[in-house]
N, C-alpha and C positions, 0 to 999 in steps of 0.2 A: 365901697364895703366888700366886694367879692375878694379882694387881695388883702384886706386889713387882717393884722393878726387877731387871733382871739385873745383877750386879757381878761382875767378874773382877779380880783383881790379879796382876800379875806384876812380878818385878825382873830388870832387863836388865844385862847387862855392858857398859853404854854410860853416858855421862854425860848430864845433863839437856839441855844443848845439842844433842847427837847425837839424843836421842829427839824434842825439839820439832822440830828440822829433818826427821826422818822423818815427822812428824805433818803438817808444814805446808809443806813444800818440795814442789812438784808434781812435779818431775822425780824425787825421791826417792820419793814417793808412789806414782807409776807402777811403781816397781821392787817394791813389796810389797803393795800396797793394790789400789785400781781405777784404771783409765784414765781419769782425770777431765781434761777438756779444760783447764781453769783453776781455780785454788784461790789464795785468799789467806785469811790468819788475821786477818780484818777482820769485826767484827760487822756483819751485813746482806748479807755476799757470799753470793751465791747460785751453787750447782753442781749439777751432775747427774752420774750415771753410770749405766750399764746392767750388771747382773748376770744370768748366766743359770744356770737350774736345771732339769736335765731337759728341756731345750730351750725352756722358757718363758723370756721375757725380762722382767726387772723393771727398770723406769726408776725411779730413786731421784730424789727432789726434795729437797735439802737447802739450809739457810740457816744461816750462822754465827751463833750467838747469844751465845758468849763466847769471848773471846781474850785471854788474859793470858799473854804469851810467857813460855815456861819452866815455867808453873806449870798452866794449865788452857785446854782447847779444847772447845767444845761446839757441836753443830748439830742442827737438826731434821732428821727422817729421815723422809720420807714417800713413798707409792708413786704413781706416775701411774695415775689411773683407779681408785685405790681409797680407801676411806674409811680414816680413821685417822691419827694423828700421834704420832711419838715422838720422843725426843732421845737422841743418844749424847754422852757426856761423857768426856773423857780427863783426869785429873789426874795430875801428875807430882810425885814426891817424891825428892830427892836423898838417896842414902844412900852417902856416900863417893863412889867413882868409879862406883858402880852408880845405877840409877835405878828406883824402884818407879812402876809405872804402874797407876792404878786406872781402869777402864773401867766405866762406869754406863750401861745403855740402859733408859730410862723409857718407859712408854706402849705397850708391847707388847700389852697387852690391848685396845687401840683398834683393832687390824687385824682384818680379817674372821677369824672363828673356824669358818667353814664350809668352808675350805680348809685343809689342812695345810701349805700353803706359809709360813703366818705363825705356825706352833707356836712356842712358847718354846723348846723342844728344838733347833729349827733354828736359831734365833738363838744359843743356847749353842754349838751345833756350829760355826757360821760364825765366832762371835769366838774360840773357842778355837783354830780353826785360824790364823785371822789372827794371834793373839797369839804362839802357840807355835811354829808354824811360819814363816809369811810375816815378821812383824815381827822375831821373834827371830833368823831367819837373816839378815835384811838387817843387823840391827844389830850382830851378833856375828861377821859374816863376817871371816875372816882378811885 
């Protein structure tokens, strides 16, 4: 269990193109994800963002590793000043007018285990909120 990737699947009431745009169009990403200065779904594109938890700022360092329009987006996910490297992958599967999204976050075990900030449960909670509340709300708003 310790080294298993974190995998979440959700089906959204939105077509693949809309979900892909939400994942890759920076103006849309800012509405549901993080405030990223610039983003391009191009392999090798690097981006950063900061997230805060209990007053502590976590600077995320990411680089796009896979970009298959309408199908798959992946990027590395590291933290400034911390050991460890992980990868987040979004895969899209059209299901009629809906889209099934599979999120896989690998490498969580490479982050420091001496602090609770990098516990698997925290990633699970974060991604669950992002998919079930933020992204769902953005995609399915009236």
